[in-house]
DSSP file (Angstrom, degrees, kcal/mol; ACC not computed):
  #  RESIDUE AA STRUCTURE BP1 BP2  ACC     N-H-->O    O-->H-N    N-H-->O    O-->H-N    TCO  KAPPA ALPHA  PHI   PSI    X-CA   Y-CA   Z-CA
    1    1 A M              0   0    0      0, 0.0     2,-0.4     0, 0.0     0, 0.0   0.000 360.0 360.0 360.0 132.1  -21.5    9.0   -9.9
    2    2 A T        -     0   0    0      1,-0.0     2,-0.5     2,-0.0     0, 0.0  -0.705 360.0-149.8 -85.0 133.9  -19.1    6.2   -9.8
    3    3 A E        -     0   0    0     -2,-0.4     2,-0.4     2,-0.0    -1,-0.0  -0.886   7.6-147.7-105.4 136.5  -15.6    6.7   -8.7
    4    4 A Y        -     0   0    0     -2,-0.5     2,-0.5     0, 0.0    -2,-0.0  -0.776   1.8-148.5-102.6 142.9  -12.8    4.6  -10.0
    5    5 A V        -     0   0    0     -2,-0.4     2,-0.3    13,-0.0    -2,-0.0  -0.883  24.0-120.5-107.5 135.3   -9.7    3.7   -8.0
    6    6 A E        -     0   0    0     -2,-0.5    13,-1.3     1,-0.0     2,-0.3  -0.539  34.3-162.2 -72.9 134.9   -6.4    3.3  -10.0
    7    7 A T  E     -A   18   0A   0     -2,-0.3     2,-0.3    11,-0.2    11,-0.2  -0.844  10.6-154.1-120.8 161.0   -5.1   -0.2   -9.6
    8    8 A F  E     -A   17   0A   0      9,-3.0     9,-3.2    -2,-0.3     2,-0.5  -0.957  15.5-132.2-130.1 148.2   -1.7   -1.7  -10.2
    9    9 A K  E     -A   16   0A   0     -2,-0.3     7,-0.2     7,-0.2     6,-0.1  -0.883  29.8-123.0 -96.7 119.7   -0.7   -5.4  -11.0
   10   10 A C     >  -     0   0    0      5,-2.8     4,-2.5    -2,-0.5     5,-0.1  -0.523  12.2-152.5 -70.7 119.8    2.2   -6.6   -8.8
   11   11 A P  T  4 S+     0   0    0      0, 0.0    -1,-0.2     0, 0.0    -2,-0.0   0.663  93.0  53.3 -64.9 -15.7    5.1   -7.7  -11.0
   12   12 A N  T  4 S+     0   0    0     13,-0.1    -2,-0.0     3,-0.1    -3,-0.0   0.902 130.3   5.2 -88.8 -46.3    6.1  -10.1   -8.3
   13   13 A C  T  4 S-     0   0    0      2,-0.2     3,-0.1     0, 0.0    -1,-0.0   0.587  89.6-121.4-113.4 -12.6    2.9  -12.1   -7.6
   14   14 A G     <  +     0   0    0     -4,-2.5     2,-0.1     1,-0.3     0, 0.0   0.383  62.9 140.7  88.0  -2.0    0.4  -10.9  -10.2
   15   15 A V        -     0   0    0     -6,-0.1    -5,-2.8     1,-0.1     2,-0.5  -0.448  51.9-124.2 -71.9 143.0   -2.1   -9.7   -7.6
   16   16 A I  E     +A    9   0A   0     -7,-0.2     2,-0.4    -2,-0.1    -7,-0.2  -0.765  33.5 179.1 -91.9 132.2   -4.0   -6.4   -8.3
   17   17 A A  E     -A    8   0A   0     -9,-3.2    -9,-3.0    -2,-0.5     2,-0.2  -0.978  21.5-131.1-133.0 147.0   -3.7   -3.8   -5.6
   18   18 A S  E     +A    7   0A   0     53,-1.4   -11,-0.2    -2,-0.4     2,-0.2  -0.517  62.5  50.8 -89.1 162.1   -5.0   -0.2   -5.3
   19   19 A G  S    S-     0   0    0    -13,-1.3     2,-1.0    -2,-0.2    -2,-0.1  -0.561  98.1 -45.6 107.8-176.2   -3.0    2.7   -4.3
   20   20 A R  S    S-     0   0    0     -2,-0.2     3,-0.1     1,-0.2    -1,-0.1  -0.622 111.5 -39.5 -97.5  73.3    0.2    4.3   -5.3
   21   21 A G  S    S+     0   0    0     -2,-1.0     2,-2.3     1,-0.2    -1,-0.2   0.660  81.7 153.4  86.2  17.6    2.8    1.5   -5.6
   22   22 A H        +     0   0    0     -4,-0.2     2,-0.3     4,-0.1    -1,-0.2  -0.507  35.8 113.6 -82.9  77.9    1.7   -0.5   -2.7
   23   23 A L  S    S-     0   0    0     -2,-2.3    -7,-0.0    -3,-0.1   -14,-0.0  -0.806  87.4 -93.4-135.0 171.3    2.9   -3.8   -4.1
   24   24 A C  S    S+     0   0    0      1,-0.3    -1,-0.0    -2,-0.3    -2,-0.0   0.873 128.0  19.3 -55.1 -36.9    5.6   -6.3   -3.2
   25   25 A H  S    S-     0   0    0     -3,-0.0    -1,-0.3     0, 0.0   -13,-0.1  -0.867  98.2-136.9-131.7  96.4    7.8   -4.4   -5.6
   26   26 A P        -     0   0    0      0, 0.0     2,-0.2     0, 0.0    -4,-0.1  -0.161  18.5-111.9 -56.6 144.2    6.3   -1.0   -6.1
   27   27 A L    >   -     0   0    0      1,-0.1     3,-0.9    18,-0.1     4,-0.1  -0.515  13.6-139.2 -78.6 144.4    6.2    0.5   -9.6
   28   28 A K  G >  S+     0   0    0      1,-0.2     3,-1.0    -2,-0.2    -1,-0.1   0.751 100.5  63.9 -74.1 -23.4    8.5    3.4  -10.3
   29   29 A D  G 3  S+     0   0    0      1,-0.2    -1,-0.2    -8,-0.0    -2,-0.0   0.518  88.1  74.1 -78.6  -5.1    5.8    5.2  -12.3
   30   30 A A  G <  S+     0   0    0     -3,-0.9    -1,-0.2    13,-0.1    -2,-0.1   0.504  85.8 116.5 -85.7  -4.3    3.6    5.4   -9.1
   31   31 A V    <   +     0   0    0     -3,-1.0    12,-0.1    12,-0.1     2,-0.1  -0.874  41.1  41.0-120.1 154.7    5.8    8.1   -7.6
   32   32 A P  S    S+     0   0    0      0, 0.0     2,-0.3     0, 0.0    11,-0.2   0.600  73.4 149.3 -78.8 164.4    5.9   10.9   -6.7
   33   33 A F  E     -B   42   0B   0      9,-1.7     9,-3.2    -2,-0.1     2,-0.6  -0.960  48.6-102.1-150.6 168.5    2.6   11.2   -4.9
   34   34 A T  E     -B   41   0B   0     -2,-0.3     2,-0.3     7,-0.2     7,-0.2  -0.849  38.1-122.5-100.2 129.1    1.2   13.1   -2.0
   35   35 A C     >  -     0   0    0      5,-3.0     4,-1.8    -2,-0.6    13,-0.0  -0.485   9.3-147.3 -69.6 127.3    0.9   11.1    1.2
   36   36 A E  T  4 S+     0   0    0     -2,-0.3    -1,-0.1     1,-0.2    -2,-0.0   0.641  95.9  47.1 -74.0 -13.7   -2.7   11.1    2.4
   37   37 A F  T  4 S+     0   0    0      3,-0.1    -1,-0.2     1,-0.0    -2,-0.0   0.834 128.3  18.0 -95.2 -38.6   -1.5   10.9    6.2
   38   38 A C  T  4 S-     0   0    0      2,-0.2    -2,-0.2    13,-0.0     3,-0.1   0.603  91.8-131.3-109.7 -16.2    1.2   13.6    6.3
   39   39 A G     <  +     0   0    0     -4,-1.8     2,-0.2     1,-0.3    -3,-0.1   0.439  61.1 133.7  82.6  -4.4    0.3   15.6    3.2
   40   40 A K        -     0   0    0     -6,-0.1    -5,-3.0     1,-0.1     2,-0.6  -0.499  61.5-116.6 -84.6 152.3    3.9   15.7    2.0
   41   41 A E  E     -B   34   0B   0     -7,-0.2     2,-0.3    -2,-0.2    -7,-0.2  -0.761  41.5-172.0 -82.6 121.2    5.0   14.9   -1.6
   42   42 A V  E     -B   33   0B   0     -9,-3.2    -9,-1.7    -2,-0.6     5,-0.0  -0.842  32.1-159.4-119.1 157.8    7.2   11.8   -1.5
   43   43 A D  S    S+     0   0    0     -2,-0.3     2,-0.6   -11,-0.2   -12,-0.1   0.433  73.4  83.6-108.2  -1.4    9.3    9.9   -4.0
   44   44 A D    >   -     0   0    0      1,-0.1     3,-1.5   -11,-0.1   -11,-0.1  -0.905  62.1-156.5-108.7 119.7    9.4    6.5   -2.2
   45   45 A A  T 3  S+     0   0    0     -2,-0.6    -1,-0.1     1,-0.3   -25,-0.1   0.715  96.4  56.2 -66.6 -15.6    6.4    4.2   -2.8
   46   46 A R  T 3  S+     0   0    0    -20,-0.1    -1,-0.3   -24,-0.1     2,-0.1   0.014  80.7 152.8-102.5  31.7    7.2    2.5    0.5
   47   47 A H    <   -     0   0    0     -3,-1.5     2,-0.4    -5,-0.0    -5,-0.0  -0.384  20.8-176.4 -54.8 129.7    6.9    5.8    2.5
   48   48 A V        -     0   0    0     -2,-0.1    -2,-0.1   -13,-0.0   -13,-0.0  -0.995   1.5-176.1-128.4 133.4    5.9    5.5    6.1
   49   49 A C    >>  -     0   0    0     -2,-0.4     4,-1.9     1,-0.1     3,-0.7  -0.801  42.1 -98.6-126.9 164.2    5.3    8.6    8.3
   50   50 A P  H 3> S+     0   0    0      0, 0.0     4,-1.1     0, 0.0    -1,-0.1   0.884 121.0  51.9 -57.0 -43.0    4.5    9.0   12.0
   51   51 A P  H 34 S+     0   0    0      0, 0.0     4,-0.2     0, 0.0   -13,-0.0   0.838 109.7  50.6 -66.4 -25.0    0.7    9.5   11.4
   52   52 A M  H X> S+     0   0    0     -3,-0.7     3,-2.2     1,-0.2     4,-0.9   0.864  99.1  66.8 -78.3 -35.4    0.5    6.4    9.2
   53   53 A L  H >< S+     0   0    0     -4,-1.9     3,-1.1     1,-0.3    -1,-0.2   0.908  96.4  53.4 -55.1 -44.7    2.2    4.3   12.0
   54   54 A D  T 3< S+     0   0    0     -4,-1.1    -1,-0.3     1,-0.2    -2,-0.2   0.619 112.8  45.4 -64.1 -11.8   -0.8    4.7   14.4
   55   55 A K  T <4 S+     0   0    0     -3,-2.2    -1,-0.2    -4,-0.2    -2,-0.2   0.441  76.8 124.2-113.5  -5.0   -3.2    3.4   11.7
   56   56 A I    <<  +     0   0    0     -3,-1.1    12,-0.3    -4,-0.9     3,-0.1  -0.414  20.0 153.7 -63.7 127.1   -1.2    0.3   10.3
   57   57 A E        +     0   0    0     10,-2.0    22,-2.8    -2,-0.2     2,-0.3   0.481  48.5  61.2-128.6 -15.0   -3.4   -2.8   10.7
   58   58 A Y  E     -CD  67  78C   0      9,-2.4     9,-2.2    20,-0.3     2,-0.4  -0.869  49.6-164.9-129.1 150.7   -2.2   -5.2    8.0
   59   59 A I  E     -CD  66  77C   0     18,-2.0    18,-2.1    -2,-0.3     2,-0.5  -0.981  29.9-118.5-130.7 145.7    0.8   -7.1    7.0
   60   60 A C  E  >  - D   0  76C   0      5,-2.3     4,-1.9    -2,-0.4    10,-0.0  -0.693  15.0-152.1 -80.6 122.3    1.4   -8.8    3.6
   61   61 A K  T  4 S+     0   0    0     14,-3.5    -1,-0.1    -2,-0.5    12,-0.0   0.752  94.1  47.9 -67.3 -19.3    1.8  -12.6    4.0
   62   62 A K  T  4 S+     0   0    0     13,-0.2    -1,-0.2     3,-0.1    -2,-0.0   0.907 131.6   8.6 -87.3 -44.3    3.9  -12.8    0.8
   63   63 A C  T  4 S-     0   0    0      2,-0.1    -2,-0.2    12,-0.1    -1,-0.0   0.514  91.3-118.2-119.1 -11.0    6.5   -9.8    1.4
   64   64 A G     <  +     0   0    0     -4,-1.9    -3,-0.1     1,-0.3     2,-0.0   0.478  56.4 155.4  82.6   2.0    6.0   -8.6    4.9
   65   65 A R        -     0   0    0     -6,-0.1    -5,-2.3     1,-0.1     2,-0.3  -0.318  36.7-132.5 -61.8 140.6    5.0   -5.2    3.9
   66   66 A L  E     +C   59   0C   0     -7,-0.2     2,-0.3    10,-0.1    -7,-0.2  -0.715  27.7 179.7 -96.6 153.7    2.8   -3.2    6.4
   67   67 A A  E     -C   58   0C   0     -9,-2.2    -9,-2.4    -2,-0.3   -10,-2.0  -0.986  38.7-141.5-150.7 156.2   -0.3   -1.3    5.4
   68   68 A V  S    S+     0   0    0     -2,-0.3     2,-0.3   -12,-0.3    -1,-0.1   0.899  96.0  36.0 -80.5 -45.4   -3.1    0.9    6.7
   69   69 A Y  S >  S-     0   0    0      1,-0.1     3,-1.7   -12,-0.1     4,-0.2  -0.830  76.6-129.8-112.4 145.6   -5.7   -0.8    4.4
   70   70 A D  G >  S+     0   0    0     -2,-0.3     3,-1.3     1,-0.3    -1,-0.1   0.810 106.2  64.4 -57.7 -27.4   -6.0   -4.4    3.2
   71   71 A S  G 3  S+     0   0    0      1,-0.3   -53,-1.4   -54,-0.1    -1,-0.3   0.632  88.6  69.9 -74.3  -8.4   -6.3   -3.3   -0.4
   72   72 A L  G <  S+     0   0    0     -3,-1.7     2,-0.3   -55,-0.2    -1,-0.3   0.439  97.2  51.3 -93.0   1.9   -2.7   -1.9   -0.3
   73   73 A V  S <  S-     0   0    0     -3,-1.3   -55,-0.1    -4,-0.2   -50,-0.1  -0.929  80.1-121.5-135.6 163.0   -0.9   -5.4   -0.1
   74   74 A C  S    S+     0   0    0     -2,-0.3   -58,-0.1     1,-0.3    -1,-0.1   0.910 103.7  15.6 -70.7 -45.7   -1.1   -8.5   -2.1
   75   75 A E  S    S-     0   0    0    -60,-0.1   -14,-3.5     2,-0.0    -1,-0.3  -0.671  85.0-161.1-131.5  79.7   -2.1  -11.0    0.6
   76   76 A P  E     -D   60   0C   0      0, 0.0     2,-0.4     0, 0.0   -16,-0.2  -0.287  12.1-177.9 -68.6 142.3   -3.3   -9.0    3.7
   77   77 A E  E     -D   59   0C   0    -18,-2.1   -18,-2.0     5,-0.1     2,-0.1  -0.982  33.5-112.0-140.7 133.0   -3.5  -10.4    7.1
   78   78 A L  E >   -D   58   0C   0     -2,-0.4     3,-1.6   -20,-0.2   -20,-0.3  -0.361  37.9-115.0 -61.5 123.7   -4.8   -8.5   10.1
   79   79 A I  T 3  S+     0   0    0    -22,-2.8    -1,-0.1     1,-0.3     3,-0.1  -0.473 100.0  17.4 -66.3 128.1   -1.9   -7.8   12.6
   80   80 A G  T 3  S+     0   0    0      1,-0.2    -1,-0.3    -2,-0.2     2,-0.3   0.620 133.4  19.3  84.2  14.9   -2.4   -9.6   15.8
   81   81 A G  S <  S-     0   0    0     -3,-1.6     2,-0.3    -4,-0.0    -1,-0.2  -0.964  91.7 -69.3-179.6-167.9   -4.9  -12.0   14.4
   82   82 A T              0   0    0     -2,-0.3    -5,-0.1    -5,-0.1    -3,-0.0  -0.808 360.0 360.0-108.8 157.9   -6.3  -13.6   11.2
   83   83 A D              0   0    0     -2,-0.3    -1,-0.1    -7,-0.2    -6,-0.1   0.412 360.0 360.0-105.3 360.0   -8.3  -11.8    8.5
């Protein structure tokens, strides 16, 4: 069975990103959601929690946003190197 991931088009740069509002400018209709790292329901698409901090590996080259997965930002770059 194929699982589909909901995607969002960034209104800032037009790139498609997966996740809940993980774009240069998060979409308001992507919240609230349950954080996969801390399990809390959050109202901020840019939510970052202590369990997530240990897993952040990417930064967006366009907006500087940090992310755990490269698919959560428009132009991912591996922190501490090139991707």
